[in-house]
C-alpha positions in Angstrom: -60.0 -46.0 -86.1 -60.2 -46.4 -82.4 -58.3 -49.3 -80.9 -59.6 -51.9 -78.5 -57.4 -50.6 -75.6 -58.6 -47.1 -76.1 -62.2 -48.3 -76.1 -61.6 -50.2 -72.9 -60.1 -47.2 -71.2 -63.0 -45.0 -72.2 -65.5 -47.6 -70.9 -63.6 -48.0 -67.7 -63.6 -44.2 -67.1 -67.3 -44.0 -67.7 -68.0 -46.9 -65.3 -66.0 -45.3 -62.6 -67.8 -42.0 -62.9 -71.1 -43.8 -63.0 -70.4 -45.8 -59.9 -69.4 -42.6 -58.0 -72.8 -41.1 -58.9 -75.0 -44.2 -58.6 -73.9 -45.2 -55.1 -74.9 -41.9 -53.3 -77.9 -41.4 -55.5 -79.1 -44.9 -54.8 -78.6 -44.5 -51.1 -80.5 -41.2 -51.1 -83.4 -42.8 -53.0 -83.4 -45.8 -50.6 -83.6 -43.4 -47.6 -86.4 -41.5 -49.2 -88.3 -44.7 -50.2 -88.0 -46.1 -46.7 -88.9 -42.8 -45.0 -85.7 -42.5 -43.0 -86.8 -40.2 -40.1 -83.7 -37.9 -39.9 -83.9 -37.2 -43.6 -87.7 -36.7 -43.7 -87.5 -34.4 -40.7 -84.8 -32.3 -42.3 -86.7 -32.1 -45.6 -89.9 -31.0 -43.8 -88.1 -28.3 -41.7 -86.4 -26.9 -44.8 -89.6 -26.8 -46.9 -91.5 -25.1 -44.1 -88.8 -22.4 -43.6 -88.3 -21.7 -47.3 -92.0 -21.5 -48.2 -92.6 -19.2 -45.1 -89.7 -17.0 -46.4 -91.3 -16.7 -49.8 -94.7 -16.1 -48.3 -93.4 -13.2 -46.2 -91.6 -11.5 -49.0 -93.8 -10.7 -52.1 -90.8 -9.8 -54.3 -89.2 -13.1 -53.5 -92.3 -15.1 -54.3 -92.8 -13.2 -57.6 -89.2 -13.9 -58.5 -89.6 -17.6 -57.6 -92.8 -17.9 -59.7 -91.0 -16.3 -62.7 -88.0 -18.5 -62.3 -90.2 -21.6 -62.1 -91.5 -20.8 -65.6 -88.1 -19.8 -67.0 -86.4 -23.0 -65.7 -89.0 -25.5 -66.9 -87.1 -28.5 -68.5 -88.7 -28.1 -71.9 -87.8 -24.4 -71.9 -84.1 -24.9 -71.1 -83.8 -27.7 -73.7 -85.5 -25.8 -76.5 -83.9 -22.4 -75.7 -80.4 -23.5 -74.5 -79.7 -27.2 -75.0 -80.8 -27.9 -78.5 -79.6 -24.5 -79.9 -76.1 -25.2 -78.4 -76.0 -28.5 -80.1 -77.0 -27.0 -83.4 -74.4 -24.2 -83.0 -71.7 -26.8 -82.3 -72.8 -28.9 -85.3 -73.2 -26.2 -88.0 -70.9 -23.3 -86.9 -68.2 -25.0 -84.9 -68.2 -28.3 -86.8 -67.9 -30.2 -83.5 -70.3 -32.8 -84.7 -69.5 -35.8 -82.6 -69.6 -33.6 -79.5 -73.0 -32.3 -80.6 -74.3 -35.8 -81.0 -72.8 -36.7 -77.5 -74.5 -33.7 -76.0 -77.9 -34.5 -77.6 -77.8 -38.1 -76.6 -76.8 -37.2 -73.0 -79.7 -34.8 -72.6 -82.2 -37.3 -73.9 -80.8 -40.0 -71.7 -80.9 -37.7 -68.7 -84.5 -36.8 -69.1 -85.5 -40.4 -69.4 -83.5 -41.5 -66.4 -85.0 -38.7 -64.2 -88.5 -39.8 -65.3 -87.8 -43.4 -64.6 -86.4 -42.7 -61.2 -89.5 -40.7 -60.3 -91.7 -43.6 -61.2 -89.4 -46.0 -59.2 -89.3 -44.0 -56.0 -92.9 -42.5 -56.2 -92.4 -39.8 -53.6 -95.3 -37.5 -53.0 -94.9 -33.8 -53.4 -94.5 -31.6 -50.3 -97.6 -30.6 -48.4 -97.5 -27.0 -47.2 -99.9 -24.6 -45.8 -101.3 -22.0 -48.3 -99.5 -23.5 -51.3 -98.5 -21.1 -54.1 -99.3 -23.6 -56.9 -100.3 -27.2 -57.6 -97.4 -29.3 -58.8 -98.3 -32.6 -60.5 -96.3 -35.8 -60.6 -93.8 -37.4 -58.2 -91.2 -35.4 -56.3 -87.9 -37.4 -56.3 -85.8 -36.3 -58.0 -86.6 -32.8 -59.0 -87.2 -32.6 -62.7 -86.3 -28.9 -62.8 -83.0 -29.5 -60.9 -82.1 -32.6 -62.9 -82.7 -31.2 -66.3 -81.2 -27.7 -65.6 -78.1 -29.4 -64.2 -77.9 -31.6 -67.4 -78.2 -28.6 -69.7 -75.8 -26.5 -67.7 -73.1 -29.2 -67.6 -73.6 -30.3 -71.2 -73.2 -26.8 -72.5 -70.0 -26.2 -70.6 -68.5 -29.5 -71.8 -69.8 -29.1 -75.3 -68.2 -25.7 -75.9 -65.1 -26.2 -73.8 -62.6 -26.8 -76.7 -63.5 -23.4 -78.3 -63.7 -21.3 -75.1 -61.1 -18.7 -74.3 -59.4 -18.4 -71.0 -61.9 -15.8 -69.7 -64.9 -17.8 -70.9 -63.5 -21.0 -69.2 -63.6 -19.1 -65.9 -66.9 -17.4 -66.4 -69.2 -20.1 -68.1 -68.9 -22.7 -65.3 -69.7 -20.0 -62.7 -72.8 -18.8 -64.7 -73.9 -22.5 -65.2 -73.5 -23.2 -61.5 -75.3 -20.1 -60.4 -78.2 -21.0 -62.8 -78.5 -24.5 -61.2 -78.3 -23.2 -57.7 -81.0 -20.6 -58.3 -83.2 -23.4 -59.8 -82.7 -25.5 -56.7 -83.6 -22.6 -54.4 -86.7 -21.9 -56.5 -88.0 -25.4 -56.1 -87.8 -25.0 -52.3 -89.2 -21.5 -52.2 -92.2 -22.6 -54.3 -92.8 -25.7 -52.1 -92.5 -27.9 -55.2 -89.7 -30.2 -53.9 -87.9 -31.2 -50.8 -84.2 -30.5 -50.2 -83.2 -34.1 -50.9 -85.2 -34.0 -54.2 -83.0 -31.1 -55.6 -79.8 -32.6 -54.2 -80.7 -35.8 -56.1 -81.5 -33.9 -59.2 -78.1 -32.1 -59.3 -76.3 -35.3 -58.5 -78.0 -37.2 -61.2 -77.8 -34.3 -63.8 -74.1 -33.4 -63.3 -73.0 -37.0 -62.6 -74.6 -38.4 -65.7 -73.0 -35.7 -67.9 -69.5 -36.3 -66.4 -69.8 -40.1 -66.7 -71.1 -39.8 -70.3 -68.3 -37.4 -71.2 -65.7 -39.6 -69.6 -66.8 -42.4 -71.9 -67.0 -40.0 -74.9 -63.6 -38.3 -74.6 -61.0 -39.9 -77.0 -63.7 -41.4 -79.2 -63.4 -40.9 -82.9 -65.7 -42.5 -85.5 -64.3 -44.8 -88.2 -63.3 -42.7 -91.2 -61.2 -43.4 -94.3 -59.8 -39.9 -94.1 -57.3 -38.3 -91.7 -58.5 -37.3 -88.2 -60.6 -34.2 -88.2 -59.8 -31.0 -86.3 -62.6 -31.9 -84.0 -60.9 -35.1 -83.0 -57.7 -33.2 -82.3 -59.6 -30.7 -80.2 -61.3 -33.4 -78.2 -57.9 -35.0 -77.3 -56.3 -31.7 -76.5 -59.0 -30.4 -74.3 -60.1 -33.4 -72.2 -62.1 -32.6 -69.1 -61.4 -34.8 -66.1 
């Protein structure tokens, strides 16, 4: 059973990670909410340039439209996030990790939605828009939830990955998130600060959550499971 000192250390780690994320994210939200001119000007220049680029290259616009559908939050959760949790639970027997991953994804979705309602930033207005995007703009839901799923899957599967997979999977996950961010700009759906906030929230939440999770083992009358040993042996900073 977990001791008090271990529990305190886990909580302290989680708080430190959370503060590192909350401070810049809160500052960015404040600048957006107060219409800080340098940030607003930068956002507007970037959105004009990226949408003009997509408009002038038919293949790029087609790719962006396809990626927008592929990277929808409900798609990545149903196709990647939830199956990864089920695989970890039933095939790998990493059950506490699967529960952590699922709880983190649900929490992340809720936090992103709440932050949108708090900031209430309007979507970009561009000439000749490609599509109508409903809802508020900050942070980007696509960027946030894709960052959450990408980070969660890497951390969830980390104990069972071989050396080559440990090098490749983070690269693939990072590339997926970057492509999603670029897509939101090319489609004129979000400002640059929206996608930056989304990645910061998504990745930061997962790392803070994982920092609080690592080292935890549920009370059990039996000896520690292999999963607990794996969690201690493969901690991620």
